[in-house]
Structures are given as C-alpha cells and as structure tokens.
C-alpha angles and dihedrals in degrees: 000000000000118000121187120188123198112205143146090218106054095162090069088073100048102093103026093055093052098052135081121342093348092057093046092047090055093046090054092048092240090125135016116206118195120189112205122197107223090206089069086071097050118123100224139057091254091059092234115184102163139052142174116286120257110250093035131260137133124300136026134276129219108246123244096227101064090040091052092048092049095047090044090056088056100042093049086067097036116020096197115041118152104251120205130189120197100231134158092225093053133105113294112259108239138150093271090058090045089058091050094050094046088065094058121101097210128025126185117193120196110202107220119220140182112353092343137265132312103275092228092075087069089057093050095050138027102250131179113213115214132186128194092211147301097312137084128246127193088246145343097263096093091042088053091051091052091050093048093049093048094046100042095052089062094054110108111257096028100090122052093235126019089218088067087069095038092060095049121118112273094016091103094028093263135089114260124264120249119274130219136184138174134351100054089211128030126176090340094310112123132200111245109273094232091065090057095046099084090224101131096190091052090047091051091048091050092049093051091048093049092046090053092047092050092049093049090051102041106022111019088157088073091064099053111116092355134117092262097055 
C-alpha cells in the first residue's frame, strides 16, 4: 500500500511512523508512507498556503491552489488514489471503515487545519471526508496518524498472526474479552479457571459470553440492529 499525507507540519509524523508495527511494515516494504509538505506547493516566496475566508469571520482557510498542485503531483502518477480529508462533518471513523480502507492500494490523506479547506478542492477531486468523533483537534495530523495506524495493522503481512487482528475489539462487532497472563494468581487475584482448563471450546464460549456482557454494559449502541441484539 502507498499512503501519501499532505500536511503543513511534516515533523509531527517523523517519530510515530518509524516505531512499532508502522516502522516494521515500512522496513518490510508492505507499506510506503510519504509525508508531503503542502508549503512546497505554495505559489509565493513566503510559502503561503492559507488565507482569510471570503465573507469574513474568524480563522483561516487552506487555499485551493496549493492543495490542487499537491494532489495533481500525486494523480499524475496514479490517476485514482483514494483521497481522504480529515473533516468534522465526515463519516465517523470506525472498524468497518478501517477494513474498507485497508483494502485500498493507494491512500492520500489531507490533514485539515484552521477553519478547513477551500470547498472547491472537493469539486476538483473525489474526496472522502472522515471524522474521528464529535470533538475538535488543532489539526488533522493526529487524526491522520490514528487512521494510518489502524489501517496498516490490517494489511496482510504486517501483524505476526492474522488472529491478533481478528480478536480485536470491534472486529466482530463486540468489545474484546479480558486478557490474562502469568502468574495465575497475584495478590489474591486469580485468573478465571476456565482459561487454565485447556478446554478450548469452553474457553471460546466463555470469551464470547464475556465479550457480549462487556458490550452490553459499555457500548450497547454496538448491538442495536445487529445479530447480538
């Protein structure tokens, strides 16, 4: 997979992308992540990429011209990347969307800033707007990092075992079951007997039951209209 990120703060991505699974995935050549400084596509010596909004109001808006030049430099090499804009009004980022995006060959993420982007860029390119949730960040860089981390870990060859992803919370529509490791008892707290029994069917049944209980308690909204309701 190829991932291009358009940002005015490229240094934010330096360390996070080189650690853990993301770093290993790039070393193995499973994914290539390219951070593009939007200011490189500015039209003046001051590298200006934003301006005041027409009609007045507080804040600044990312200009259409540098965005168009940057996206044009990408689409001239690949005519059909999947372009994403971090935007509060966009589709909620959830595991179902993560699965969809992990199947794409080429993602382009535009990191929103200030009061947003000039609306005309959405008319020039097919862009999917995505939001992490009902809250506001200073910019889309950290949202982009979250998206990249969630998507890349589902690409075949990134994780050591596919089952590690399959047992994640939300993958099956339920929250994950609790995990335990050695020692079997610590300060009077014991690991559930069923996990020490060696009976795999009983263990699987227990895990499903606990996952359902956890979901009903903490995220009942996940069960509405689903097979577990």
